[in-house]
TIFIGU-633828 format. One record per residue (C-alpha): x, y, z; residue in one letter. Coordinates in steps of 0.1 Angstrom, whole numbers, plus 2048, in hexadecimal, padded with zeros to 3 digits. Example, Ala and Ser with C-alpha at 12.3 -4.5 7.8 and 13.67 -1.06 7.14 Angstrom:
87B7D384EA;8897F5847S;
***
This chain:
800800800M;81C819809Y;82F8127E9E;8108187D4D;80B8397E7N;82F8427E0L;82C83A7BBL;80D8517B9F;81F86C7CCK;83E86B7B6I;82A86B797A;8158887A3W;83389D7ACY;84489678BY;827899773Y;80F8B0784F;8258C679AD;8418C7780N;85B8C079BM;87D8B378FT;88A891799Q;8A38A17B0Q;8888B67C1Q;8738977C7I;8928857D4S;8988A27EDD;8748A37F8R;86F87E7FEL;89287780BG;89A85C7F1I;8B585B7D6S;8B086A7B3R;8B68477A4M;89A8397BAN;8838557AEV;88B84B78AI;885826791K;86482D7A2L;858844786L;85F82776EN;84D810784K;82F827785A;82E82675FK;83280075DS;8167FB776Q;7FE812763G;7FD82C77EI;80A846765V;7F4844746Q;7E5864737F;7DD86E75BR;7E386177EI;7CA847788K;7AB856799T;7AD8437BAD;7D084D7C0G;7C98717B4E;7AF8767CFK;7C686B7EBR;7E387E7DCM;7CD89E7DBN;7C4899800A;7E989380AE;7F48B27F7H;7D98C8806L;7E18BD82AL;8068C1825M;8008E581AE;7E58ED833K;7F88E1852Y;81C8E4847G;8238BF848L;8418AF839S;82D89082DD;80A88182FV;80085D828F;7DB858821V;7CD83581DI;7AC82C80DP;78E82D825S;77780F829N;75B82283AG;76A82085CA;79081A85BS;79B80887AS;7B980E890N;7C87EE881E;7C67FB85EE;7D781D865V;7F180A87BA;7FA7F485DI;7FC812847A;813823861A;82A804861V;82C80583BQ;83682983DY;850822858V;85F804845L;862819825A;874835838N;889826853I;8AE81E851T;8C0802862P;8CD807886N;8B482388DS;89F82C8ABY;8798308A8I;8668418C5N;8448328CCI;8278438DEG;80A8358F1Y;7E88288E7G;7D580D8D4D;7E18178B2T;8058198BEI;8027F68CES;7F77E98ACR;8137FB89AI;82D7EB8B2V;81E7C88ACR;81D7CC886N;83F7DC885L;84F7BF898I;83E7A787FN;84B7BA861S;86E7C886AI;88B7BA855D;8A77D0862S;8B27D8885H;8A17F6895V;89B7FF8BAS;87980A8C7L;8798228E4V;85A82B8F9S;85084F8FFL;83B84891DT;83883193BG;81E81693BG;8347F8933V;8197DF937S;8057EF91BY;8227E9902Y;82B7C7910T;80C7B5903S;8127C38E0S;8377BA8E1I;8317968ECI;8167918D1A;82C7A08B7G;84B78C8C1A;83776C8C0H;82B77289CK;84D77D88FS;85F75E89DE;86975387AY;86D774868S;886791868G;8987A0886Q;8877AA8A6T;88E7CE8AEP;89D7DA8CFG;8827E68E6I;888800901Y;86B808919L;868822934I;86680D954P;84981F965S;823822964P;81483C94CL;80384E969I;81185098CA;7FA8529AAS;8088759B3T;81C8919A2P;83988B9BAS;83B8669B1I;83A86F98CA;858886992K;86A86A9A4E;865853985F;87186F96EL;890874982S;89984F984D;8B8847970E;8A882A95DS;88C840951V;8A385D948K;8B8845934Q;89B83A91EI;88F85E91BM;8B186890FN;8B084C8F5M;89185C8E5T;8A78798DAK;8BA8618C2L;89B8578AFA;89885D889S;87285B88CM;85885D8A6T;83584D8A4I;8188598B8V;7F38538BAG;7D986E8BDI;7BC8698D6G;79A8798D8A;78C8848F9V;7728698FBS;76984890AE;77A8378EDS;79C8458F6A;7B682B901T;7BF83F920I;79A83C92BF;794818920K;7B380E933D;7A581E953N;7C1837955K;7A8854959I;785854966S;764861957S;76687F96ET;789887962E;77E88393EL;76189B944T;7788B5954L;7908B3937L;7748BA91FR;7698D7935M;78C8E5933N;78B8E490DG;79E8C5906A;7988B68E4V;7B489D8E0G;7D488D8EFD;7F68838E4I;80C86F8FDL;7EF872916S;7F2898916Q;7D28AB90EF;7D08CA8F8Y;7B48E18ECD;7A68E98CAK;7C58FF8C2N;7DE8E48CDG;7E68F68EEN;7EB8DF90CI;7CF8E2925V;7D48E694AE;7CE8C495AC;7D88B497BD;7DD893968L;7FB8A2955H;80E8A6976E;80C88097CR;817875959L;837863951V;83986D92DT;84D882914T;8408A6915K;82F8B38F6L;8488D08F4D;8648B68F3V;8518A38D8L;8508C28C3K;8778C38C3S;8798A08B3Y;87B89C88ES;864887879N;847883891V;82D86D881I;80987088DG;7F3851886V;7CD85588AA;7AC852876A;78785587BG;76D87087DE;76E8708A4S;7938798A2K;791895888V;7908B18A1E;7AD8A28B5A;7C289D896I;7BB8C188AH;7C58D08ACA;7E48BB8ADA;7EE8C888BL;7E78EC896L;7FD8E58B5G;81A8DC89EG;81F8BA8AFY;8228A688EL;8378A686FD;82688985DV;80287D85EL;7F6859856V;7D0858853T;7B484C83DD;7A285D820E;782866832D;79587684FT;7AC889837A;78D897825Q;77E8A3846L;79E8B3850L;7A08C482EA;77D8D2833E;7868E3854I;78990884DK;7AB917856S;7AB93586EK;
***
């Protein structure tokens, strides 16, 4: 799926945007020879005829519009099936990662159901050594994914190195959270996150479907208070308003997580999310400048495109 998307993208840049092969090479971070090879492949597969095939054109238009609207470095839009699942966008994200990662790299991973699925699928698919580094506490949440993935990949590829912050996601008090954050083993993992060539995060809506709520990390009362304070979404369990500004919340003082202002300093932050219920959260995250790349589905991309800019 990702290679098809890349073929459409390169064909579009070359034939519609009149970009040179070198300009395409610079934008996508691939060699000029690879651009030439992929252009030829696009021709041989019939993607380039008298025009770019319509199904790819629609997604390409959406990607181009979102890149321009939000200042993103890349967007990967997959076809919608009416209600794309977390599993589908997770698989798309893995395809994106595999196409862009280099051997012996570090990949930062966030928290949530979609990220859990990405970890499991990535372990199944990886064919070069990379290291996964957690951005939050909550080791038990990742462990089930890692065990499931390792079992399935028993006869394929290499298993990546996995480095998890040894703490809960949410401490019982702010002072205990500070103790965790000052612990050398936690600081060591958090320092490793600075080495990553890409960072993958999920985007949550402020609703009962949010992983942090379903995992009983926050109560119904806390969820209601977050909404009253204007929260529309979360990344790494930190809640932000419709403009992407972090809301004041007692919960934040008890988190063992990478702060969003630190996340902004990382290069190549990939947000993975889809669904009408998450559109407002995705839009606000993009306004907040937390993401460099977005992986989503066609319906979500269309809804984002329809939101009027301020």
